[in-house]
C-alpha positions as CSV (number, residue, x, y, z in Angstrom):
1,I,-37.6,10.9,-24.6
2,R,-34.0,11.9,-24.0
3,S,-32.7,8.5,-25.2
4,L,-34.6,8.8,-28.5
5,D,-33.0,10.3,-31.6
6,R,-35.0,12.2,-34.2
7,S,-35.3,9.2,-36.6
8,M,-36.8,7.0,-33.8
9,I,-39.3,9.7,-32.9
10,E,-40.2,10.1,-36.6
11,Q,-40.8,6.3,-36.8
12,Y,-43.1,6.4,-33.8
13,L,-45.0,9.3,-35.4
14,R,-45.4,7.4,-38.7
15,D,-46.6,4.3,-36.8
16,A,-49.0,6.4,-34.7
17,I,-50.5,8.0,-37.9
18,R,-50.9,4.6,-39.5
19,Y,-52.8,3.2,-36.5
20,R,-54.8,6.4,-36.0
21,N,-55.9,6.3,-39.7
22,A,-56.9,2.7,-39.4
23,C,-59.0,3.5,-36.3
24,T,-60.7,6.5,-37.7
25,S,-61.4,4.9,-41.2
26,G,-62.9,1.7,-39.8
27,E,-60.1,-0.4,-41.4
28,P,-58.8,-3.3,-39.4
29,V,-56.1,-2.3,-37.0
30,P,-52.9,-4.4,-37.4
31,K,-52.9,-6.8,-34.4
32,V,-49.9,-7.4,-32.1
33,K,-49.3,-10.6,-30.2
34,G,-48.3,-10.5,-26.5
35,T,-49.4,-9.7,-23.0
36,V,-49.3,-6.3,-21.4
37,C,-49.5,-5.5,-17.7
38,L,-50.6,-2.0,-16.7
39,L,-48.8,-1.5,-13.4
40,F,-50.1,1.8,-12.0
41,F,-48.7,2.9,-8.6
42,E,-50.5,6.3,-9.0
43,A,-54.1,7.1,-9.7
44,S,-54.8,7.9,-13.3
45,T,-57.7,8.5,-15.6
46,R,-56.6,9.7,-19.0
47,T,-53.4,7.7,-19.2
48,R,-54.9,4.5,-18.0
49,A,-57.9,4.8,-20.2
50,S,-55.7,5.6,-23.2
51,F,-53.5,2.5,-22.6
52,E,-56.4,0.2,-22.0
53,S,-58.0,1.4,-25.2
54,A,-54.8,0.9,-27.2
55,V,-54.2,-2.5,-25.8
56,R,-57.7,-3.6,-26.7
57,K,-57.5,-2.2,-30.2
58,L,-54.2,-3.9,-30.8
59,G,-55.6,-7.3,-29.7
60,L,-53.2,-7.7,-26.9
61,S,-53.9,-9.7,-23.7
62,S,-53.8,-7.4,-20.7
63,S,-54.0,-7.2,-16.9
64,F,-54.1,-4.3,-14.5
65,V,-52.2,-4.2,-11.2
66,A,-52.8,-1.4,-8.6
67,P,-51.0,-1.2,-5.2
68,A,-54.3,-1.4,-3.3
69,T,-55.1,-4.8,-4.7
70,S,-51.6,-6.4,-4.9
71,S,-48.8,-7.7,-2.8
72,I,-47.4,-4.2,-2.7
73,Q,-49.8,-3.7,0.2
74,K,-47.8,-6.4,2.1
75,G,-44.5,-4.6,1.5
76,E,-43.5,-6.0,-1.8
77,S,-41.0,-3.7,-3.6
78,I,-41.3,-2.5,-7.1
79,R,-38.4,-4.8,-8.0
80,D,-40.1,-7.8,-6.5
81,T,-43.4,-7.0,-8.4
82,V,-41.6,-6.5,-11.7
83,V,-39.6,-9.8,-11.3
84,T,-42.8,-11.6,-10.4
85,L,-44.6,-10.3,-13.6
86,D,-41.5,-11.2,-15.6
87,Y,-41.7,-14.8,-14.4
88,A,-45.4,-14.8,-15.1
89,G,-44.7,-14.4,-18.8
90,V,-45.7,-10.7,-19.2
91,D,-44.2,-9.3,-22.4
92,C,-44.6,-5.6,-21.7
93,L,-45.1,-3.4,-18.6
94,V,-46.8,0.0,-18.8
95,L,-45.5,1.6,-15.6
96,R,-46.9,4.7,-13.8
97,H,-45.0,5.5,-10.6
98,P,-44.6,8.5,-8.3
99,S,-40.7,8.1,-8.1
100,P,-38.5,9.5,-10.8
101,G,-36.5,6.8,-12.4
102,A,-38.9,4.0,-11.6
103,A,-39.3,2.9,-15.2
104,H,-35.5,2.7,-15.6
105,Q,-35.3,0.5,-12.4
106,A,-38.0,-1.8,-13.7
107,A,-36.2,-2.1,-17.1
108,E,-33.1,-3.3,-15.3
109,V,-34.9,-6.5,-14.0
110,F,-37.5,-7.1,-16.7
111,D,-36.8,-9.0,-19.9
112,G,-39.6,-7.5,-21.9
113,G,-40.4,-3.9,-22.8
114,V,-41.1,-1.2,-20.2
115,V,-43.2,1.8,-21.2
116,N,-42.9,4.8,-19.0
117,A,-46.4,6.1,-18.4
118,G,-45.1,8.8,-16.0
119,D,-42.5,8.7,-13.3
120,G,-42.8,11.4,-10.6
121,C,-41.8,14.8,-11.9
122,H,-39.3,13.2,-14.3
123,E,-40.9,12.4,-17.6
124,H,-44.1,11.3,-19.4
125,P,-42.8,10.3,-22.8
126,T,-45.9,8.8,-24.2
127,Q,-47.8,12.0,-23.6
128,A,-45.1,14.0,-25.3
129,L,-45.4,11.7,-28.3
130,A,-49.2,12.1,-28.3
131,D,-48.7,15.9,-28.1
132,L,-46.2,15.8,-31.0
133,L,-48.8,13.9,-33.1
134,T,-51.5,16.5,-32.3
135,I,-49.3,19.5,-33.2
136,A,-47.9,17.8,-36.3
137,S,-51.5,16.9,-37.4
138,R,-52.7,20.5,-36.9
139,K,-49.6,22.4,-38.2
140,G,-48.2,19.9,-40.7
141,S,-44.9,19.9,-38.9
142,V,-43.3,21.1,-35.7
143,E,-40.1,22.1,-37.5
144,G,-39.6,25.9,-37.0
145,L,-42.5,26.4,-34.6
146,T,-42.2,28.2,-31.3
147,V,-44.1,26.3,-28.6
148,A,-44.7,27.8,-25.1
149,I,-45.4,25.5,-22.2
150,V,-47.1,27.6,-19.6
151,G,-47.8,27.0,-15.9
152,D,-46.5,24.8,-13.2
153,I,-43.4,23.5,-14.9
154,V,-41.5,22.4,-11.8
155,H,-44.0,19.6,-11.1
156,S,-44.8,18.8,-14.8
157,R,-43.3,15.6,-16.2
158,V,-45.2,16.3,-19.4
159,A,-43.4,19.7,-19.8
160,R,-40.0,18.0,-19.4
161,S,-40.8,15.3,-22.0
162,N,-42.2,17.9,-24.4
163,A,-39.1,20.0,-24.1
164,W,-36.9,17.1,-25.2
165,C,-39.3,15.8,-27.8
166,L,-40.3,19.0,-29.6
167,T,-36.7,20.4,-29.7
168,K,-35.5,17.2,-31.2
169,M,-38.1,17.7,-33.9
170,G,-36.9,21.2,-34.7
171,A,-39.2,23.4,-32.6
172,K,-38.1,26.2,-30.3
173,V,-39.6,25.6,-26.8
174,R,-40.3,28.1,-24.1
175,F,-41.0,27.4,-20.4
176,V,-43.3,30.2,-19.1
177,G,-44.3,30.6,-15.5
178,P,-43.7,32.4,-12.2
179,R,-40.1,31.7,-10.9
180,T,-41.5,29.7,-8.1
181,L,-43.0,27.2,-10.6
182,L,-40.0,26.9,-12.9
183,P,-37.4,24.2,-12.3
184,K,-34.2,25.3,-10.6
185,D,-32.3,23.2,-13.3
186,C,-33.9,24.9,-16.3
187,S,-30.5,25.3,-17.8
188,M,-30.3,21.5,-18.4
189,F,-33.3,21.7,-20.8
190,P,-33.1,23.0,-24.4
191,V,-35.6,25.8,-23.7
192,E,-35.9,29.5,-23.3
193,V,-37.3,30.6,-19.9
194,Y,-39.7,33.4,-19.3
195,D,-41.6,34.5,-16.2
196,N,-44.5,36.3,-18.0
197,L,-46.4,36.1,-21.2
198,A,-45.9,39.8,-22.2
199,P,-44.5,40.1,-25.7
200,G,-40.9,41.2,-26.1
């Protein structure tokens, strides 16, 4: 999310609303050509199901690769796997990985698009965009809102992506949690930090 400016986020939001409206109204969903590989190095239910549904609705060809059923079991590195998929003609990777920065590493050796579906405790940008869509749909806009993200922030890639996304869109974001569950580097995020929910 950090690499996106507000105008790009607004465009993603407009596109998401257009596709959502088509899906909910029963209109034909605009189709996209290409092949997508869901490359999940971590177990996932919601994210995987969401991407599989989106790929199907967009009319894309897809495949799924998991470590337990691939050459990763034989010691193949993430770089090797990504290069192999590139040579196989895959247009886009949706990558979920336990290591921060994995999506960036994949993008360095892959000619197509790489979508970060969660990398360690670093970021989960697609979830932040989905959260933005939900908030904007309910509230009309996120501009001027104060949004509290409460709980285990230190391990939450979604909290990090939401902090960047929501502040770029004009919201004030607060991280709230016990000090042991707040990142030591909170100062790098555009947020206010609280250790309790008491007013004032």
